[in-house]
N, C-alpha and C positions, 0 to 999 in steps of 0.2 A: 240318455236321449236329450237333445237340446230342447229347452222349453220354447215353444213357438211364440209365446207372448213376450219373450226377451230377445231383443235384437242386439247383436254384437257390433254391427256397423250400420250407421245411418247418417248421411251427410247433413241432415237438418238438425240433429241434436249434437251439441258440442261434445268433443271427446272427453272432456273433464267430467261431464255428467254420466257418460257411458261408463267411464272407469270407476265412478262412485257407486255403480250398481243400479242405474236407472232401469226401471221396468217400462217398456214401451208398448203403446197401443196405437191403433189407427183411429184418428178422430177427424171428421170432416175431410177425409182424404189425405191427412197428414200424420206422420208418425210423431208422437209426443211422449214425454216422460210423465207417466201417470203417478208413479210412486217410487220410493227407495227402500221399500220393505216394511214400513210401518206407518200407515196413514194416521193413526191416532198420535204417534210420536211426532209426525210432521206438523200436525195441527197444533200440538203443544208448543213446538218451536216458534210457530208464527204468533201464538198467543203470549208467550213469555219472553222471547228474545228476538230472533230475526231469521227468517227463512229466505233462501235463494232459489228461484224457480226459473227454469228455461221456458220460454213462451213460444215454442214451435207451433202452437195453436193460433198464433197471431199472424195476420197479413200486414203489409205496409205498402203504401203508395206515396210517391213524391209528386207534388205539384210545384212547378218551377216556372217563373215568368216575370214580366214586369209587374211593378207594384199594383197598378190600376186593375189589370185583369185578375190578378190573384185576389185582390180585395173584393172584386165583384163575385168571384166564385165562392169565397168564404161567406160573404153577406147573403148570397142566395141560399146557403144551407143553414147558417147560424144566426142570421139577422144583422142589423146595423147597430153599432159601428163594427167595422171589420176586426177580426181577431188581431190583437197587437203582437208584434214580434216579441219573442221571449215568453209566450203564454200558450196555454192549451185549453181546450174546451171539449167536453164529451157530449156526443149527440148520437142517440140510437146505437149505443155500444161501441162507437168509433171515437177515438181521440183525434182531434184536429190540433196539430202541434205546429205553431208558427215559429220557425227558427229565426227568420229575418224577413225583411220586406219583400224578398223575391222567392222565398222557399217555404213550403209547408209540407208536413208529413201527416198522413192519415194512418192510424195504427189501431188495430182491434182484432177480435176473433174473426176467423175466416167466414163464419156463418153470418156475421153482421154485414160484411161486404156483399154477400150473396143476395141481400134483400133489395138491392137497387143501387143506382149511381150515387156515390157518397158526396158528390160535389154539385148537386142541383141539376137543373135542366141542361141539356147538351149545349144550348145556345149561350149558357152562362160560362162555358169553359171551352168554346170552340177554338180559341186562340191560345189556350193554356196547355202546355205539354203535361201529360200525366204518365208516370212511369212506375211499374211494379219493381220495387227495390228489395223485395224479401230475400232474393237469392244472394244478395250482397251484404246483408246485415243480420245480426242476431239480436234477440230481444230477451231481456231478463226482467223478472219481477223481484223486488226486495220488499218484504212484508214483515211487519212486527214492530213492537214498541221501541226497538233499538235500530230501526232502519236508518234513520238520519245519522245516528252515531256511527254506524258502519260505513256509510258513505264518507263521512268526515275522516274516519280512521284510515280509509283507503286513499285519501287525498282528493276526493271528489266533492262537488257541491252538494251539501246535505241540508243546509239552512235555507230552504226554499218555502215560499208561500204555496198553498195548495193551488194547483193549476199553473205554477211557474215552470219554465223550461230553461235549462242551462246546458252548456257544454263544458268539457274539461279543458281549461285554457292551456294545459300542458300536454295534452294527449289528443291529437286530432282524430284518433281512431274511435273515440267516444262521440257518437253522433249527436245524442241528446239524452238528457236526464229530465224526467217529468215527475213532479210530485202529484200523484193522483189523489191522495187523501192524507190524513194525519200520519198514518202508519204504512203507506204504500207508495212505492216509486216504480217507474218504468225506466229502464236503461237500454238505449239502443247503441250498439257497437258494431264496427265493421266485422264481418263474419271471420275474416282471416286473423282477427285479433281477439276473438271471443274467448278462447281458452286462456289467454294471458290475463284478460279481465277477470275471469272466474277465479284464477289463482290469486290475483291481487285482492279480490274481495274475501276469499276464504282465509287468506293469511291475516288480513286486517280484522276479520270477523271472529277469529278463533277465541280471543278473550271475551267476546260478547256472546258466545254460544251460537254462532251462526251455523246453519246446516242446510243441506239440500232438501227441498220439498218438491213434490210433484203436483200435477193438476188435480188429482183426486182430493188432496187436502185443500187446495184453493177453492175447488167447487163447493166443498162442504162448508168452508168458511165464508163463501159468498164473494171471494176475491176475484173471481172471473167476471163479476158484474159490478166493478167498482163505480162509485159515484164521485162527483166533485167534492162532496162533503166529507 
């Protein structure tokens, strides 16, 4: 009999993760990879080397517009001065990721978005388009003492200050790389290229001990509530 907790097909979880044996559960109305068979082993990977986690538990919004209204929307939520391009700031569980002067992404757990408008009062964003882009991107967490080394080995920017945001200059499918803390990164990639990125990271990470980890391990590690520090 098929295990009802194990899903063989789910469009929100990359095929690479499903093929690796991801056990799926419904959280906040979304199917997520909770583990790959051994939560203690996955915690050990994050503590000693580097873990790779699909973040189907995260939502993402895009704010796009002229610099002045975008600055006002960000100031309304984060304070003055406005968030600089190429930087991120976390507020109430949501990362505000400023890619350039005309575009910012809001990324975080779905339950954090449910608590209210993430960009201040309606009048602060009346002329600023806001778009839910979660259906078009995939989000990964890279966690562990070898996280920066893994990114570098995969040809991605890894030597970032905490809170810094970069893109892959050679691969436009990588939307943003954010350094959340000393050992934690978020990577946003176009959904149709997610499996290729997973493969790229796994190949580069094999000598580093990289492995899949699920949300159960991240929750126990406190990685689902990362801070700027």
